[in-house]
VOLUM-936945 format. One record per residue (C-alpha): y, z, x. Coordinates in steps of 0.2 Angstrom, whole numbers, plus 2048, in hexadecimal, padded with zeros to 3 digits. Last residue first. Layout:
BEGIN
YZX/...
# end
This chain:
BEGIN
2932E38D4/2952D18D1/28D2D38C0/2992E18BB/2A82D58C0/2A12C78B5/29F2D38A6/28F2DA8A2/2872D6891/2842E5885/2712E8883/2672DC878/2642E0866/2642F085C/2512F185A/2502F086D/2532E387A/2522E888C/25C2F3898/25B30288E/26B30C88F/26F31789D/27232A899/28332F8A0/290330893/285330884/27D33F88B/28C34B88B/28035988D/28436287D/287351875/27534D878/26E35B86D/27935A85E/27A34785F/267346860/265350851/271344847/26733584E/25733D849/25D33F837/26332C838/25232683E/25731D84A/26531D857/25B323865/25831286E/26331687D/26F308877/26D30E865/27331F86B/283317871/28530D861/28331D856/28E327861/29C31A860/29931884D/29B32B84B/2AB32A856/2B231C84B/2AE32583B/2B6335842/2C632D848/2C7322838/2C433182D/2D133C836/2DE32E835/2DB32C822/2DB33E81F/2EC340829/2F333281F/2EE33A80E/2F434B814/305344816/30F34E823/31A34082A/32734A832/32C33B83C/32A34184D/31C34E84B/31234683D/313334846/30F33B857/2FF345850/2F9336846/2FB32B856/2F1338860/2E3338853/2E2325853/2E3324866/2D5331867/2CA32785C/2CE317867/2C9321876/2B832486F/2B631186D/2BB30F87F/2AF31C885/2A131487B/2A5302881/2A4308893/294312891/28C303889/28C2FE877/27E2FA86A/27F2F3859/2772F9848/287302843/2922F4848/2A42F8845/2A92FB857/2A52EA85D/2AF2EC86C/2A02EE878/2982DE873/2862DD86D/27D2CD86A/2762CA859/2632CC856/2592BC851/2482C4855/23E2BD863/2442CA86F/23D2D8864/22C2D0862/22B2CE875/2302E0877/2232E686B/2162DC875/21C2E4885/21B2F587D/2092F1877/2042EC889/20C2FC890/203306883/1F32FD887/1F530189A/1F8314896/1E931488B/1DF30D899/1E531A8A5/1E1328897/1CF321896/1CD3208A9/1D23338AA/1DF3358B7/1DC3378CA/1DC3248CC/1EF3248C9/1F43128C4/1F33158B1/1FE3258B2/20B31E8BE/20D30F8B3/20F31A8A4/21C3248AC/2253158B2/22530E8A0/22C31F899/23A31F8A6/23E30D8A2/23F30F88F/23130D883/230302874/22D306861/2372F8858/2272EE856/2202FB84A/21730C84A/20C307858/218309866/22031A860/21032385C/20831C86C/216323876/21433486E/201334870/20232E882/20F33B886/20334887E/1F5342889/200344899/205355894/1F335A893/1E635B885/1D7361890/1CC362881/1CA375880/1DB378885/1E336D879/1D737386B/1DD38586E/1EF38086D/1ED37685D/1EC36385D/1FC35985C/1FF35084C/20033D84D/20233C83A/1F2333833/1E832E842/1EC33D84D/1EA34A83F/1DA342839/1D334184A/1D835484E/1D035983E/1C0350841/1BF357853/1C036984C/1B336583F/1A735F84C/19A356841/19C34584B/1AD344852/1AB33485D/1A032B850/1AC330842/1BA32984C/1B131984E/1AE31783B/1C031C837/1C630F843/1BB30183B/1C230682A/1D4305831/1D22F483A/1DB2EA82C/1EA2F682D/1EC2F2840/1EC30084D/1DA2FE854/1DE2FE866/1EA30C866/1E031785A/1D0313864/1D8319875/1E032886D/1CF32D865/1C732A875/1D233687E/1CF343871/1BD341873/1BD343886/1B033688C/19D337889/19C324887/1AA31988C/1A131189B/19230E890/19B305883/1A62FC88F/19F2EA88E/19B2EA87B/1A62F286E/1B32F787B/1B42E6882/1B52DE871/1C42E986C/1CC2E687D/1CB2D3879/1D42D5868/1E12E0871/1E52D287E/1EA2DA88E/1F22CE89B/2022D889D/1F72E88A1/1F02E18B1/1EA2F08BB/1E42F98AC/1DC2E98A6/1D32E78B6/1CE2FA8B7/1C52F88A6/1BA2EB8AD/1B82D98A6/1B52D28B7/1B62DE8C5/1C62DC8D0/1CD2ED8CA/1BC2F48CC/1BD2F38DF/1CE2FB8E0/1C73098D5/1B730B8DF/1C230D8EF/1CE3198E6/1C03248E1/1B632A8D2/1B631A8C8/1A331B8C6/19930B8C9/18930A8BF/1913048AF/1982F58B9/1872F08BF/1802F08AD/18F2E68A7/18D2D98B6/17B2D68B3/1692DD8B8/16D2EE8BE/1622FC8C4/16B3008D5/1632FB8E5/16E2F08EE/17F2F08E5/17D3038E1/1793068F4/1892FC8F8/1933078ED/18C3178F5/18F30F907/1A1309904/1A831990C/19F31691C/198326923/185320921/18931092B/185300922/1782F4929/17C2E3921/1702D591E/1612DF919/1642DE906/1672CC906/1632C98F4/16B2D98EE/1792D78FA/17D2C68F3/17C2CC8E1/1882DB8E5/1942CF8EE/1952C48DF/1982D38D4/1A52DA8DF/1AF2CA8E3/1C02D08EA/1BD2E28EF/1AB2E08F4/1AF2D08FD/1BD2D8907/1B22E690D/1A42D9911/1B12CF91B/1B42DF925/1A12E0928/1A12CE92D/1AE2D193B/1A32DF942/1942D4941/19D2C694A/1A22D1958/1912D895B/1882C695A/1882C496D/1802D496F/17F2DB981/18F2D3987/1972D7976/1942E9979/19C2E898A/1AB2DE983/1B02EB976/1AA2EC964/1B72EB957/1BE2FC951/1B8302940/1C22FD931/1CB30C929/1CA30F916/1D5316909/1E331E913/1F031390A/1F630B91A/1E430891F/1DD30090F/1EC2F590C/1ED2F091E/1DB2EB91F/1DC2E390E/1EB2D7912/1E72D3924/1DF2C2920/1EF2BB919/1FD2C891B/2092BE910/2002C2900/2012D5904/2142D5906/21A2D6918/2262E1922/2202F3920/20E2F091D/20D2E392B/2162EF937/20A2FD933/1FB2F1936/2022EE947/20430094B/1F3303945/1EC2F8952/1E62E694F/1D32E194E/1D52CE94A/1D52C393A/1DC2B193C/1E72AD92D/1F42B9934/1F62AC943/1FA29E937/2062A992D/2102AD93C/21029B940/21729792F/2242A492F/22D29B93E/23B294934/23D2A492A/23D2A0917/2442B2913/2342B890A/22A2B0918/2332BB926/22E2B4937/23F2AD93B/2472BD936/23F2C7944/2352D593B/23D2E6940/2352F294C/237303945/22530994A/22930495C/219300964/21B2EE963/20B2E595E/2122DB950/2222D7959/21A2D0968/20D2C795D/21B2BE954/2222B8965/2112B296B/20E2A895B/2202A095D/21D29C96F/20C29296C/20029597B/1F12A0975/1F029A963/1F6288968/1E8285974/1DB28F96B/1DC28495C/1DA274966/1CC27B970/1C327F95F/1C626E959/1BC266968/1AF274966/1AD270953/1A925E959/19D263966/19526F959/19226194D/18825795A/17F266960/17926994E/17325794D/16A25995E/16126995A/16027396A/17127C966/17F283970/18E28F96C/19A294979/1A828A973/1A6291961/1A52A2968/1B629F970/1BD29C95F/1B62AC959/1BE2B6967/1CF2AD966/1D02B1953/1C72A7946/1CE2A2935/1D2290936/1C528A943/1BB29993E/1B629092E/1AD282938/1A5290943/19F299933/19828992C/18E28793C/18729893A/183295928/17828692D/17028F93C/16A29E931/1652AD93B/1762B3941/17A2BD931/1842AF92A/1832B2918/1922BC917/19C2AD91E/1962A2910/19A2AE902/1AB2B2909/1B12A0909/1BE2A08FB/1C52B1902/1CB2A7911/1D929F907/1DC28E90F/1ED28C906/1EC279906/1DB27A8FD/1CF26C901/1C727690F/1C4285903/1BE27A8F5/1B1273901/1AC284908/1AA28B8F6/19F27C8F2/195281902/1932938FB/18E28D8EA/17F2838F1/1822708EF/17C2678E0/18D26A8D7/19625E8E4/18C2508DE/1962438E8/1A22498F5/1B323F8F3/1BE24E8F6/1B6252906/1B624190D/1C823E907/1CE24E90F/1C524A91F/1CE23991F/1DF24091B/1DD24B92A/1DC25E92A/1E9264937/1E8269949/1F727394F/20126C95E/20C260953/21126F949/21A276958/228269957/23026A968/222260971/21925E981/217270986/20C275978/20126597B/20125996C/1F3259960/1E924B958/1DE250949/1CC24A949/1C225293B/1B024D93F/1AB26093F/1B326192D/1A8253927/199259930/19B26A927/19C261916/18C25891A/182266921/17A26A910/17525890E/16925891D/15E24891A/16823D90F/179243911/177246923/170235926/18022E91D/18B238928/182232937/184220931/19722392F/19922B940/18E21E948/19921093F/1A9219947/1A121B958/19A209959/19920A96C/19F21A976/18D21D97D/18E22E974/18F227963/18121A967/17522896D/17A23395E/176224952/16522195B/16023495B/164235949/15A226944/14B22C94E/14C23D947/14B237935/141227935/147223923/144210925/15620D921/15B21992E/15021393C/155201937/167206939/16420E94A/15A1FF950/1671F394B/1741FD955/1681FF964/1661EC963/1791E9964/17A1F6973/16D1EC97C/1781DC979/1871E5980/17D1EB98F/1771D9995/1651D498F/1551D6999/1531E8993/1411E598E/1401F6985/1501F297B/14A1E1976/1391E9970/1421F6966/14C1E995D/13D1DF959/1341EE953/1431F3948/1441E1941/1321E193D/1341F2934/1411EB928/14C1F591E/15A1ED915/16C1F4916/1741E2912/17D1E4922/16D1E992B/1641DA925/1711CE92A/1741D793B/1611D593E/1631C293B/1711C2948/1661CB955/1581C0951/1621B1954/1671B6966/1551BC969/14D1AC963/13B1AF95F/13C1A594F/1381AE93E/12D1A3934/1301A4922/1261AA913/1301B1904/1321C18FA/1441C38F4/14D1D28FC/1561C6908/15F1BE8F9/1641CE8F0/16A1D68FF/1741C7905/17C1C78F3/1801D98F4/1881D7905/1951CC8FD/1961B98FF/19D1AC90C/1971B291D/1871BB919/1831AF90B/1851A0916/17A1A8924/16D1AB917/16D199911/16C193922/15D19E926/15319A917/156187919/15118892B/141192927/13C186918/140177922/13417C930/127182924/12717191C/12716892D/116170931/10E170942/11C17294F/11F18594B/13118994D/13819095E/13E17F963/14B181955/15518D960/160196953/170192949/16F181951/17F17A95A/19117C956/19516A95B/18916494D/19616A940/1A5163949/19B152948/198155936/1AA159932/1AF14893B/1A213F930/1AA145920/1BC143926/1B913292D/1B212B91C/1BF11E918/1C311892A/1B1119930/1AF10E93F/1C010E947/1C2121945/1B012594A/1B111C95B/1B312B967/1AA13795B/19A12D95A/19912A96D/18712496C/18113097A/18C13E974/18613C962/17413C968/17514B972/17E154964/17014F958/164159963/170169962/17316694F/16016694C/15D15E93B/15816992C/15F15C920/161149924/16F14091C/17B14392A/16E13E937/16A12E92D/17C12A92C/17F12C93E/170122942/176114937/186115941/17D113952/17310494C/1800F694E/1860FC95F/1740FF965/16F0ED960/17E0E5969/17A0F0978/1690E7979/1590F2977/14D0F9983/15B10598A/15C10D979/14A11497C/152121987/15B129977/14912B970/143133980/15113E980/14E14396E/13C147973/142152982/14D15B976/13F16096B/14516595A/13D155950/12E15395C/12015D955/12615E944/12714B943/133146935/143145940/13A13B94D/13212F941/14312C939/14B12894A/13C11C94E/13F11493D/152112941/14F10B953/1420FE94B/14E0FA93E/15B0F694B/14E0EB954/14B0E1944/15E0E0940/1610D8951/1530CC94F/15A0C693F/1530CB92E/14E0BE921/1580C0911/1510CD904/14C0C58F5/1560CB8E6/14E0CA8D5/13D0CE8DD/1420DD8E5/14B0E38D6/13B0E18CC/1310EA8D9/13C0F98D8/13D0F98C5/12A0F78C5/1281078D0/1341118C6/12B10B8B6/11A1108BD/1201228C3/1281268B2/12B1398B1/12813D8C4/13312D8C9/1411338BE/1401448C5/14113D8D7/1501338D2/1591428CA/15514D8DA/15B13F8E6/16B13E8DB/16E1518DD/16B1508EF/1771428F1/18514B8E7/18215C8F1/183152902/19414A8FC/19B15B8F6/197164907/1A1174908/1A51778F6/19616F8EE/18A1788FA/17D16C902/17217790D/170185900/16A1778F3/15B1718FE/14F17E8F9/15417C8E7/1501698E8/13F16C8F0/13A1798E3/14016D8D5/13615E8DC/1261698DF/12716F8CD/12A15D8C7/1191578CE/11A1448CF/11A1438E1/1201398F0/1201458FF/12E152901/13E15590B/14A1538FC/154147906/14413E90C/13E13C8FB/1501358F6/14D127903/14211E8F6/14E1118F1/14C1098E0/
# end
């Protein structure tokens, strides 16, 4: 039995199966079945032979002796003996840890060939190739010297016809040289040398052939190897660790040592700086890591990777800065204004990369609310500035984080002054300065188009025109899809202090939604509700760099109070020294309530705010669950929801109100039969023991009877109250009770006037909601369509045209009767009676259909009274019919010619 398998396993002869298994596992990475099937097969056979020996050493020895006895070796020739001497010397060289990787020793071995005849060298050279091939952890660089001397490659084809490919691959392998300088290994221990080489080879194979997770798993294992002091290899080894994201203090120290020595070329030093930056980050050296990455970024090397690592550093160490960093790194290419005809190319956009980074933020709910608002704002294609009011209000000049977020937002919403402030900004903090430099790059892009783009300048010319009647150029009209409307919109999305004439132009030519950031200032100014103070002049700004921003921020506070009153109140209470409000400011009383009022929740705050001014009313319109909100949006009223609000949220708000007003309110809300008992209880609470109020409540509840004159005067029962009572009686009676256009306009005016009582305004809104509900029920009924010629339809409708034609038919019948009586002496009473009956019936039907059209055809007694009154004024001829469906069906359809008109 050959004992060469011990050499292949790299261990001494042993019966310890554990040692054999460890040796086999250590050798496996060098003999991968895919890349070296023959070597893998030989290693497996060696392992099995060693295990056989370990299990039965005596039997294995006896078998070897027996085979030797069975076949005596023939005597060796002189040439064979010398060839064996060379092979033994080569084997000794390979096994000697002191000499095996020393090129001089290999040169000595090759020099010994001169002591032998050429015939011996020719006979042994191929044995040396086989020995080299079978030996693990051999120096490829040393073998290369031997291969060149013995000319293996030149004669390989003639010697190894069948195994040419195997040995050719091997020679190609040794041409690549050693993975590191083997002479750096210790020369005292062959096992340590082999372990180190196996470890390094296997790691390299994993790095190039497997996933980074596999490299991480392998390198994470505890092991003992000797790292050679080979800078080239150590750089590669460091890359393996860095790719696997494994921290290693030794690698960092080695990298810093190489950087400090500076004896490599610039590219190698950059590589070491890259390794050092990664290890600083993995080892959590916060400032050193940041400084290293910034230095790499500014050097122009590894910029994309530096950006990625800086972002990772930011997420780990300064998470709240990360969305800001993403926006700062947005890199949109822009063309100069004078270099393109497509002006959109001059305006920076949010890139797909930036959008993907923001949309992919993990644990977004862990960020503060104002930063979440910023992210949502950035991802919203409409870029609504109201989404970021909370973070802008927090920038009082003392918080560096909010200040940088303000700059990022001002890239989109800032005017020339605020963009210039970005350019003037500096920071001593290197990370903040890095963010600032990227924000400044974008600020220069925005300033360029904002100050140079022709459509913008043309729009501003119209906006600031002193002619009060200056018409908006059609190309800027968003309602007409003007081709340049986008550029007007982009400018209007950057708030500035504009003169009153400009606000007037906006008020006359734009809807509020199209005014962008000028919507509230225009609304308040043009309705004489509030005038924003003038922006500070340059002399003030020169003495106080924050003056302009504080002016701008005060306007944002006005918007925030209107748009988000509860959130703004909470903010002002927490930051009660943030804003200094002038004593004459109309918002001063409201802000004082926000700051110092005795409230703990939204309901308590709502009850503290009196609706005693237009300003407060407009604020409360946006207050959640407020009466004013429902008054403003009657089409969203749900009567069940209103009932709940009156029982809980509005209890204090409705307390001590005019009792008759409250009666009407509760009768309107609780108008269902199943709610009668509840309504009775509430009315009793309103009236108490007051007999006069008890009588009024009963009359209103049962028969809608108007109070007496004295009661009217005492309880301020005005004409408006009576109108609400009358319309309530009609709308609540059944779903046929609907209002005409004039009545709806009257209700709308009543609910929108802040001078009217809040309860009456709510009643008006509720009646409009009830009318809408009735209208929907009517339209859902299978009512037949009305035609003007349907003279016989008592329950039908007709317009003025049909009414006149139908009346003419009555006159024709009477005329025909007269002609027949006169010309043919037809004096039949029966015939005359029939004609008169037809004419009268037709006229009555005409009047009924016409009065149905104006919703006054029911009840029948009322219809007769209406005929007597309206006929005096020829009302059926000029009163317009209701333009929507009523109990008698839809209005008469217009003809094609009428529609064209």
